C-alpha positions in Angstrom: -95.8 -93.5 96.2 -94.8 -90.2 96.9 -97.6 -88.5 94.6 -100.3 -90.7 96.5 -98.8 -89.7 99.8 -98.6 -86.3 98.6 -102.7 -86.1 97.6 -103.1 -88.3 100.5 -101.9 -85.0 103.1 -103.7 -82.6 100.4 -107.4 -84.5 101.0 -106.7 -85.1 104.3 -106.1 -81.1 105.0 -109.1 -80.1 102.9 -111.3 -82.7 105.1 -110.3 -81.2 108.3 -110.5 -77.8 107.1 -114.1 -79.0 106.3 -114.7 -80.3 109.8 -113.3 -78.2 111.9 -112.8 -79.5 115.5 -110.0 -80.4 118.2 -108.7 -84.2 116.8 -105.7 -86.0 118.9 -103.5 -86.6 116.1 -101.3 -84.3 113.5 -99.3 -84.4 110.3 -99.3 -88.3 110.3 -102.5 -88.9 111.1 -103.8 -86.2 108.3 -101.6 -88.0 106.1 -102.7 -91.0 106.6 -106.6 -90.5 107.1 -105.7 -88.6 103.7 -104.7 -91.5 101.8 -107.5 -94.2 103.3 -109.9 -91.7 102.4 -108.7 -91.6 98.8 -109.3 -95.9 99.1 -112.4 -95.6 100.5 -113.3 -92.7 98.3 -112.3 -95.2 95.2 -114.1 -98.2 96.8 -117.3 -96.4 96.8 -117.0 -94.7 93.4 -116.7 -98.7 92.2 -119.2 -99.7 93.7 -121.8 -97.2 92.5 -120.2 -97.5 89.0 -118.5 -94.1 88.9 -115.1 -95.5 88.2 -114.1 -98.7 86.1 -112.3 -101.4 88.3 -108.2 -100.1 88.4 -109.4 -96.8 88.5 -108.3 -94.1 90.7 -110.8 -91.9 92.8 -111.4 -88.7 92.0 -110.7 -85.4 94.4 -114.5 -85.1 95.5 -114.9 -88.9 95.8 -111.3 -89.0 97.7 -112.5 -86.0 100.1 -115.8 -87.4 101.0 -114.0 -90.6 102.0 -111.3 -88.6 103.9 -114.4 -87.0 105.8 -116.4 -90.3 106.0 -112.8 -91.5 107.7 -113.0 -88.9 109.9 -116.5 -88.5 111.0 -115.6 -92.3 112.5 -112.7 -91.4 113.7 -114.3 -88.6 115.6 -117.0 -90.9 117.2 -114.7 -93.8 118.1 -112.4 -91.2 120.4 -115.5 -89.6 122.0 -116.9 -93.1 122.8 -113.4 -93.6 124.1 -112.9 -90.9 126.9 
């Protein structure tokens, strides 16, 4: 569990580094974004038959999922203003 949180934190930080900009939220949001991105990346990888069922997503797919979630999050927060 702690390993997943640390992995999510790293993935979330890299995703924010790749998509710089002003985002509401801080450390907690970055961690949650990374963890959720890993889950989304794993789901996409399994849908594309890159990973077997139950296999954890790799760095690239986790990062892709986190960047995708960050883009969606930004679209939602821009429309809310």
